[in-house]
C-alpha positions in Angstrom: 131.2 147.2 44.6 128.1 145.0 44.1 129.8 142.0 45.8 130.7 144.1 48.8 127.1 145.3 49.1 125.8 141.7 49.0 128.2 140.6 51.7 127.4 143.7 53.9 123.7 143.2 53.5 123.9 139.6 54.3 125.8 140.2 57.5 123.1 142.6 58.7 120.4 140.1 57.7 122.0 137.2 59.5 122.4 139.3 62.6 118.7 140.1 62.8 116.9 137.1 61.3 119.1 134.2 60.5 118.8 132.1 63.7 115.3 130.6 64.1 113.5 131.3 67.3 111.0 129.4 69.4 107.9 131.6 68.8 105.3 129.4 70.4 104.8 131.8 73.4 104.4 134.6 70.9 101.7 133.0 68.7 98.9 135.6 68.1 96.3 134.8 70.7 92.7 134.2 69.5 89.6 134.2 71.6 89.2 130.4 71.1 92.7 129.8 72.5 92.3 131.7 75.7 92.6 129.6 78.9 91.5 132.4 81.2 88.7 134.9 81.4 91.1 137.8 80.8 92.8 138.7 77.6 95.4 141.0 79.2 94.9 140.6 83.0 97.0 143.6 84.1 95.4 146.0 81.7 91.9 144.8 82.3 92.2 144.7 86.1 93.7 148.2 86.1 91.0 149.9 84.1 88.2 147.8 85.7 89.3 149.2 89.0 89.1 152.7 87.6 85.7 152.2 86.2 84.4 150.5 89.4 85.8 153.3 91.5 84.0 155.9 89.5 80.8 153.9 89.6 81.0 153.4 93.4 81.7 157.1 93.9 78.8 158.2 91.7 76.5 155.7 93.3 77.4 157.0 96.8 77.0 160.6 95.7 73.4 159.8 94.5 72.3 157.3 97.1 73.7 158.8 100.3 71.6 162.1 100.1 68.6 160.0 99.0 69.0 157.7 101.9 69.5 160.5 104.3 66.4 162.5 103.3 64.3 159.3 103.2 65.3 158.5 106.8 64.4 162.0 107.9 61.0 161.6 106.3 60.7 158.2 107.9 61.2 159.5 111.4 58.7 162.3 110.9 56.0 160.1 109.5 56.7 157.4 112.1 56.3 159.8 115.0 53.0 161.2 113.5 51.7 157.7 112.9 52.7 156.6 116.4 50.6 159.4 117.8 47.6 159.0 115.5 47.6 155.3 114.5 49.9 152.6 116.0 49.0 150.2 113.2 50.2 152.7 110.6 53.4 153.1 112.5 54.1 149.3 112.2 53.4 149.5 108.5 55.9 152.4 108.1 58.5 150.5 109.9 58.2 147.5 107.6 58.2 149.9 104.6 61.5 151.3 105.8 63.1 147.9 105.9 61.9 147.2 102.3 63.1 150.6 101.2 66.6 150.0 102.7 66.7 146.6 101.0 65.9 148.2 97.7 68.7 150.7 98.2 71.2 147.8 99.0 70.1 145.7 96.1 70.3 148.6 93.7 73.9 149.4 94.9 75.0 145.7 94.5 73.4 145.4 91.0 75.0 148.6 89.9 78.4 147.5 91.0 78.0 144.1 89.3 76.8 145.7 86.1 79.8 148.1 85.9 82.2 145.2 86.7 80.8 143.0 83.9 80.6 146.0 81.5 84.1 147.2 82.2 85.5 143.7 81.8 83.9 143.3 78.4 84.8 146.7 77.2 88.5 146.4 78.2 88.6 142.9 76.5 87.5 144.6 73.2 90.5 146.9 73.6 93.1 144.6 75.1 92.3 141.7 72.7 93.2 143.4 69.5 96.1 145.2 71.1 97.6 141.9 72.3 97.0 140.1 69.0 98.6 143.0 67.1 101.6 143.1 69.4 102.3 139.4 69.1 101.9 139.5 65.3 104.4 142.4 65.1 106.9 140.5 67.3 106.8 137.5 65.0 107.0 139.6 61.9 110.0 141.5 63.2 111.8 138.1 63.5 111.1 137.5 59.8 108.1 135.1 60.0 106.0 135.8 56.9 104.0 132.6 57.3 101.5 134.4 59.6 98.0 135.0 58.3 96.6 138.6 58.5 95.2 139.7 61.8 91.5 139.0 62.3 89.2 140.5 64.9 85.7 139.8 66.1 82.8 141.9 64.9 82.5 144.0 68.1 86.3 144.5 68.7 87.9 148.0 68.6 90.9 149.2 66.4 89.5 147.7 63.2 90.8 150.6 61.1 94.2 150.3 62.7 94.3 146.5 62.1 93.2 146.9 58.5 96.0 149.4 57.9 98.5 147.0 59.5 97.3 144.1 57.4 97.8 146.2 54.3 101.3 147.0 55.3 102.0 143.4 56.2 100.8 142.1 52.8 102.9 144.8 51.0 105.9 143.8 53.0 105.4 140.1 52.2 104.9 140.8 48.5 108.1 142.9 48.5 110.0 140.0 50.1 108.7 137.6 47.5 109.9 140.0 44.8 113.3 140.3 46.4 113.5 136.5 46.5 112.8 136.3 42.8 115.4 138.9 42.0 118.0 137.1 44.0 117.2 133.9 42.1 117.5 135.7 38.8 121.0 137.2 39.5 122.3 134.0 41.1 123.1 132.3 37.8 125.2 135.2 36.6 127.5 135.4 39.7 131.0 134.0 39.1 132.6 134.8 42.5 132.2 131.7 44.8 132.0 133.8 48.0 129.3 136.1 46.7 127.5 133.1 45.1 127.5 131.3 48.5 126.2 134.5 50.2 123.4 134.9 47.7 122.5 131.2 47.9 122.3 131.5 51.7 120.1 134.6 51.4 117.8 132.8 49.0 117.4 129.8 51.4 116.8 132.0 54.4 114.2 134.1 52.7 112.5 131.0 51.3 112.3 129.6 54.8 110.8 132.8 56.1 108.1 132.8 53.4 107.5 129.0 53.5 108.6 126.9 56.5 108.6 123.6 54.5 109.9 124.6 51.0 111.1 122.2 48.4 114.5 123.8 47.6 116.3 122.4 44.6 120.1 122.7 44.7 121.4 125.4 42.4 124.3 124.7 40.1 127.7 125.8 41.2 129.0 129.1 39.8 131.1 128.7 36.6 134.4 130.6 36.9 136.5 131.7 34.0 139.4 129.4 35.0 137.1 126.4 35.0 135.7 127.4 31.7 139.1 127.8 30.0 140.4 124.5 31.5 137.3 122.7 30.3 137.7 124.1 26.9 141.3 123.2 26.6 140.6 119.6 27.8 137.9 119.3 25.1 140.3 120.7 22.5 143.1 118.4 23.5 141.0 115.4 23.7 140.4 114.8 20.0 144.1 115.7 19.2 145.4 113.3 21.7 143.2 110.6 20.3 144.3 111.3 16.8 147.9 111.2 17.9 147.4 107.8 19.5 145.8 106.5 16.3 148.7 107.7 14.2 151.2 106.1 16.6 149.3 102.9 16.3 
């Protein structure tokens, strides 16, 4: 029963984790490794558009009525100034140009501010999510050589990442314990097929925990047939030698 369980468990393990993968494209990204200004371009562009759309809409809702009423006041004061003082009318015309310029500059600065703010805010969300996703992909393939996930001081999802790191460390410790248990029962196995299966499981788990291990070859299993034959040979050896001496 135990032998069948080992073989079945090993088949499932080999199916999921045995073959090494090229994980370079899945390496957890860090902010020093980024080659572009975006952490996750699709996510950041999508939500930056949403935020900019809301900013532009709110700006128009505020600026358009203000601009409309200011122009109405301008025409009233300009007509009065043109009748009473032409010099004052020229001053009001120049003031209108400056007022419109202030409105335009305010609108552009507001859009730039929201664009930069939304980009940084989405980076604080997309960065931890991308690092956590890549870390989970590598861990699902059996790579326990990864360090725990680390974030910047101003990143989001710190509590989630701390909980994930705790789970990752527990899983790694559990794998190390399983490896030690396999090594302990390896010496007591007499079935060659099960022994080879356990030996392969030990090697694979060792490679998962340490990519460059120093694996010493384990002794071959000692079967009962080999033991009896060895004993008989040792018992017959001295008798044969004694017979040869008597014959001489």
